[in-house]
C-alpha positions in Angstrom: -44.5 107.8 81.1 -46.5 110.2 83.6 -50.0 109.5 83.8 -52.2 112.1 85.0 -55.4 112.3 86.0 -58.7 113.7 87.7 -62.4 114.2 88.2 -63.9 117.0 86.5 -67.2 118.9 87.9 -69.8 116.7 86.0 -68.3 113.8 87.4 -66.2 112.6 84.3 -62.9 111.0 85.1 -60.1 112.8 82.5 -56.6 110.9 82.4 -53.6 112.2 80.1 -49.8 110.6 79.4 -47.3 113.4 79.1 -44.8 111.4 77.2 -47.4 110.9 74.0 -49.9 114.1 74.9 -53.1 111.6 74.5 -55.8 111.8 76.5 -58.6 110.1 77.4 -62.2 110.8 78.6 -64.9 108.6 80.8 -68.6 109.8 81.2 -70.0 110.3 84.4 -72.3 107.1 83.8 -69.1 105.1 82.1 -68.3 101.9 84.2 -64.6 103.2 84.2 -65.2 107.0 86.1 -67.7 104.8 88.0 -65.0 102.6 89.0 -62.5 105.6 89.1 -64.8 107.2 92.0 -65.1 103.8 94.2 -61.8 102.2 93.9 -58.3 103.4 92.5 -58.4 106.4 90.0 -54.7 105.9 89.2 -55.1 102.1 88.0 -58.2 102.8 86.0 -56.0 105.9 84.2 -53.0 103.7 83.5 -55.8 101.1 81.7 -57.2 103.8 80.0 -54.2 105.3 79.0 -52.7 101.9 77.9 -56.2 101.4 75.5 -55.6 104.9 74.1 -51.6 104.6 73.3 -52.1 101.0 71.9 -55.2 101.3 69.9 -54.8 105.4 69.1 -52.3 104.6 65.8 -55.0 102.0 64.6 -57.9 103.9 63.9 -58.2 107.9 64.8 -56.7 110.8 62.9 -54.0 112.7 65.1 -54.6 115.8 63.6 -58.4 116.1 64.3 -58.1 114.6 67.8 -54.6 116.8 68.5 -56.2 120.3 69.7 -58.2 118.4 72.4 -56.0 116.6 73.9 -53.3 119.3 74.0 -56.2 121.4 75.6 -57.4 118.4 78.1 -53.8 117.7 78.8 -53.5 121.4 80.0 -56.1 121.0 82.3 -54.5 118.1 83.9 -51.1 120.0 84.7 -50.7 120.7 88.4 
């Protein structure tokens, strides 16, 4: 599993898991985005993706979010 991450131009934090294709977004004012800016973005990305990959199957409609996940993950690729 490879976790990619970056900050968007507004200060939000985007991360994605290349194995599952899932992504997560932290708004600029969220504690995750602030922590990522101030400290360890790789740690924040791994925690956000652990939550996303664990909880995703419980409540998320995969078809509804799949297009946005693909778009975000494409933006994370080098």
